[in-house]
C-alpha positions as CSV (number, residue, x, y, z in Angstrom):
1,M,68.3,63.2,190.3
2,T,68.3,62.5,186.7
3,E,69.0,65.2,184.3
4,Q,66.7,66.1,181.4
5,K,67.8,66.5,177.9
6,K,66.4,69.6,175.9
7,P,64.2,68.8,173.2
8,K,65.6,69.1,169.7
9,R,63.4,71.8,168.8
10,E,64.7,74.0,171.7
11,K,68.4,73.1,171.0
12,A,67.8,74.2,167.2
13,K,66.2,77.5,168.5
14,A,69.3,78.0,170.7
15,E,71.6,77.4,167.9
16,A,69.8,79.8,165.6
17,R,70.0,82.4,168.3
18,K,73.8,81.9,168.8
19,Q,74.4,82.1,164.9
20,A,72.2,85.2,164.8
21,R,74.6,86.9,167.3
22,Q,77.6,85.7,165.6
23,D,76.5,87.0,162.4
24,G,74.8,90.5,163.5
25,P,76.8,93.5,164.5
26,V,79.3,93.8,167.1
27,T,78.2,96.0,170.0
28,A,79.3,97.4,173.3
29,R,77.6,99.3,175.9
30,L,78.5,101.6,178.8
31,Q,75.5,102.0,181.2
32,A,74.9,105.0,183.3
33,A,77.8,107.0,182.4
34,R,77.9,110.3,184.6
35,I,77.4,112.7,181.8
36,S,74.5,114.5,180.1
37,A,73.2,112.5,176.8
38,R,73.2,115.9,175.1
39,K,77.1,116.3,175.6
40,V,77.8,112.9,174.1
41,R,75.3,113.1,171.2
42,V,77.3,115.7,169.5
43,L,80.2,113.4,169.4
44,A,78.1,110.6,168.3
45,D,76.9,112.4,165.3
46,V,80.8,113.1,164.2
47,V,82.0,109.4,164.5
48,R,78.8,107.7,162.9
49,G,79.7,105.9,159.8
50,M,83.2,106.2,160.1
51,P,85.9,103.6,159.9
52,V,86.8,102.3,163.3
53,G,90.4,103.5,163.1
54,E,89.5,107.0,161.9
55,A,86.7,107.3,164.7
56,I,89.6,106.5,167.4
57,T,91.8,109.0,165.8
58,V,89.1,112.0,165.7
59,L,87.8,111.1,169.3
60,S,91.4,111.2,170.7
61,F,92.0,114.8,169.3
62,Q,88.4,116.0,170.5
63,Q,88.3,118.3,173.6
64,R,84.6,117.6,174.8
65,A,84.0,115.9,177.9
66,G,82.2,112.7,176.3
67,A,85.0,112.0,174.2
68,P,87.2,109.4,176.3
69,L,83.8,107.7,177.2
70,L,83.0,107.2,173.7
71,Q,86.6,106.4,172.7
72,R,86.5,103.7,175.5
73,V,83.4,102.1,174.6
74,L,84.5,102.0,170.8
75,H,87.8,100.3,172.0
76,S,85.5,97.9,173.8
77,A,83.5,96.9,170.8
78,V,86.7,96.5,168.9
79,A,87.8,93.9,171.4
80,N,84.4,92.2,170.9
81,A,85.2,92.0,167.3
82,D,88.5,90.7,167.8
83,Q,87.0,87.9,169.8
84,R,84.8,87.0,167.1
85,K,87.9,87.0,164.7
86,L,86.6,89.7,162.5
87,D,88.8,92.0,160.5
88,I,89.2,95.2,162.5
89,D,90.3,97.1,159.5
90,Q,87.3,96.5,157.5
91,L,85.0,97.6,160.5
92,V,82.8,100.9,160.3
93,V,80.8,102.3,163.2
94,A,77.5,101.4,161.9
95,D,75.2,103.0,164.9
96,V,75.9,105.1,167.9
97,Q,73.2,105.2,170.3
98,I,73.0,107.7,173.3
99,D,69.9,107.4,175.7
100,K,69.0,109.3,178.5
101,A,69.5,107.3,181.8
102,G,68.4,108.2,185.4
103,V,69.1,111.3,187.2
104,M,71.1,111.5,190.5
105,R,69.5,113.9,192.7
106,R,71.6,116.2,195.1
107,H,70.7,119.3,197.3
108,L,72.8,122.2,197.7
109,P,72.3,124.1,200.9
110,R,71.3,127.8,200.4
111,A,70.5,131.0,202.6
112,H,68.0,131.0,205.0
113,G,68.0,127.4,205.6
114,R,66.8,126.4,201.9
115,A,67.9,123.8,199.7
116,T,68.4,123.9,195.9
117,P,68.0,120.6,193.9
118,I,70.8,119.7,191.8
119,R,70.1,117.2,188.9
120,K,73.1,115.3,187.7
121,Q,72.0,113.4,184.7
122,L,73.4,109.8,183.3
123,A,73.5,108.5,179.8
124,H,73.5,105.0,178.4
125,I,76.1,104.8,175.4
126,T,75.7,101.7,172.9
127,V,78.2,101.3,169.8
128,K,77.6,99.1,167.0
129,L,80.3,97.9,164.4
130,A,79.6,96.4,161.3
131,A,81.4,95.5,158.0
132,P,80.8,98.1,155.3
133,A,77.9,97.3,152.9
134,A,78.9,95.7,149.7
135,E,77.9,97.8,146.8
């Protein structure tokens, strides 16, 4: 079988997409984290806009359930930035999105043969790092 080459226009579009990914913000995601989105949003509001080093320090001293999860995603985003050869000391937490994910449904046996539904909520955590805006 002969291998066909891509037309030049498609190749140019692919290069443009690759360059846009390279120039855009660094992202990291954690999908279906086993925690309610409401619990993590409190921490997301705290670290949004902070420098990366300061955000990691703040999260390490938080006593909330979502702090280790958010810190793990932040470390992943820093590793992604390191792969792109960016200066990590200059990065700022540009955006943190906490979205609701699915719900795990369980049932708890109760008296007289009844069952009570238990809803275990999940969350998607997305962190974007960017260089601070030039003033």
